[in-house]
N, C-alpha and C positions, 0 to 999 in steps of 0.2 A: 098421187102415188109417192110413196116414201121408200127410199133405199138406203144402203149403208156403203161407206167406203172404208176399207181397213188398211192401216199402215202399221205393221208389226203389232204392238200392243195397244194401239190407239184406234178408236172407232169414231167415225163421224156419221151422224144422221144426215141424209141428203133429202132436201126438199127441192124437186126439180123447178118449181115455180120461182124459187129464189136464186136460181142460177147454179153454176158449178161450185163444188166445194173447193176450199183452198188447196192448191197443189203443193205437195211436199217436194222440195228441191233435193237434188243429190247431196248438196251441202248440209241441209238440215237433217237429212237421214243419217249422214255420217256423224254429225254432231250428237245425234241421239244415241247412236250405237258405239261411239268412241269410248274406250276404256281410259279415261283421262282423269278420273277422280281417285286419289290415293287414300287408302285407309288401312291402317294396321299392317303395313307391308305389302298390300295388294293393290291392284288397279281395277276399278269397277266402272260400269256405265252409269249414266244418270238414273236409268230405270232400276238397276240393281241397288243403287244407294237408296233410292226412294223406298224400295221394298224392305230394306234393312231398317230404315227409319220407321216404317209402319209397324214392324214387329216390336220395336221398342215402345211405340205409342200404345199398342195393344197391351203391353205389359203394364204400363202405367194405369190404363183403364181397369185392367184385371185386379190390380191390388187396391185401387180405390173402391171397387165394388166389394172386394173381400173385407176391407176395413169397415165399410158402412154396414155390411151384414153382421160382422162381429160386434160392432158398437151397438147396433140395434138389439142384439141378443144379450147384451150385457157381458160379453166374453172379453177376455184379455186381448187387446188389439196391438200389443207391443210387436209381435212377430210380423203382422201384416203392415204395420207402420214402417218397420225397418225395411221390408221388401219394397214398399212404395218409395221410400227414400232412395233405395238403390236403383230402382227402375227409373226414377226421375233423373238421377245423376247420370245413369248410363245414356239416357236420351240427350241430356245436355252436353255430355262429353262427345257423343257421336256427331251431333250437329255442329259443334265447335270444330271438330276435326275435319269435317267434310264440307264446311262452308255453308251449311244449311241453316235453318232456323226452327225453333220450336213453335208449332202452331197450337195454341191452347184449345182451339175448337176440336182438334183431333184427340185430345186427352181428357176432354170434359166428360163427367159422369153426373147424371141427374141426382141431386141431393148432396153432392160433394161440393159444398160451397166454402166460403171463407172460414166459417166456424169449424167445420170438419177438417179442413186443411190445417188449421192452427193446432187442433187437438192431435192430429196425426204427426205433425212436425214435432210437437212436444214429446209424444210417446217414443218417437225414434231418437230424438236428440238426447233424451235423458236415460236411454238404455245403457247398460254397462256390460262388461264382458262376463259371460257365463262361467261358472266355476267348474273345472274338470276335476273329478275325483279319480286318482290313479288306482290301479288294481293291487299293486304291491305297496300297501301303506305301512307295512312293518309295525305291527302292534298298534295300528291306528295313529302312529306318530305324526303322519302327514295329513290326517283327516281333520275335520272340525267337530268340536263338541257342540251339539245343538240342544238347547234346553227348552223343555216344555214347561213354561212358568206356571201353568195351571196345576201341574202335578209335581214339579221339581225333578222329573225324570230327565236323564240325559241320553241322547241318541247320536249316532254317526251317520253320515251320508253312505249310501250303498256304494261299495268300491266299483269303479268302472263306469259310473254315471256322470252326467253333467246337470247342472241346474238349468232351468229354462226361463226365458223372458226376464232376465235380470235387469233391473233398472234402478237408477238413483231417484229418490223422491224427496229428499231433504239434504241440506248441506251444500257443499260445493257442486255446482252444476244442476242442482235440483230447483224446483219451483218455489221452495220455501226454505228458510234457513234452519239449521239446527238450533235448538235452544242453547243459549250461551253457556249455561251451566253444564249441559251435556257435552258440548264441544270442548270446553275447558277440562272437564273430567277425563275425556278420552285422551287429550293431549298430555295431561299429567300422568296418566296410567301407562299409555303406550307410546308416547312421543309424537313428534310431528307438530305442525301448527294447527291451532283450533279451527281456523277457517278452511283447512284442507280436508277435514273429516266429512264423510258422507254417510247418509242413512240409506241402505239399499234393501231391495226385496227381490225374490225370485221363487221359482218352484223347484223342488228337488225331492229325491227319493231317500227316505230314511230307513235304516235297519231297525225294525221293531220286532224283537224276539225272532230274528231269522227271516222275517217277511219284509218285502219292500213296500213301504207306504208313502204315498205322495203327500207333500205338505207345502204350504206357503211359508217361506222362511225369511226372516229379517236379520240384518247384520249391519255393522258399521265397518267402514274401510277408509284407509288413507293410502293411496297408491296400491302396492301389493299386500299391505297389511290388512287382514280381515279378522275382525274380533266380534265377540258377544253375539253369537248366533242364537236365535230363538225361534220356536214354532209359533207362528201367528195363528194358523188354523190348519187342521187336517183336511185333506182333499180325498176322502175315501172313494168318491164316485168318479174320480178322474183316472184315466189310464196313465 
């Protein structure tokens, strides 16, 4: 015959032939229920802290799965890589603040090995700040000219929009350097040190004869200086 013994949120399976289950002392019960762990200005029980940690572990697994799905589909993984980095950081910060530890078994996802982890880290590390386009651009003075080099046509970002998934792919912080002549030319024309220039890309909405059309856009930047925007490809099928 098998029975169970319950103590708050903990259950023990009882096998009579093996003897009585371990007894919970008043002291151990008080320790379990004590609000003696401080976090973010509040006091919590060990059980509450464990549940808060489990939520953060689930977030890490969620974004690992999302990253793998997007990577398998050939989609842009920048956003999910950023979310994964934030989830990992949140978990690490939480365990550090509460005296716990990160258990890799609780955050593991099948298929997300060392290779996927490195790629996700790269995608998150080399992302850059998205560009916000104001609504009152005053004769487009604060907007950016984006050139479609295949036609020579010039376009502007749609007012009130933001670029998406901006990232550095060459130059400072990128995985490959800018060609020396390109870096030198940018420094000579716009200032700054050649080694500080970056080649970036992102997705944005361009005003094409009054219609908003999405495009992959490339540009160079050095700090807040952003120059030489060009259309890499039009994304007519994306919202």
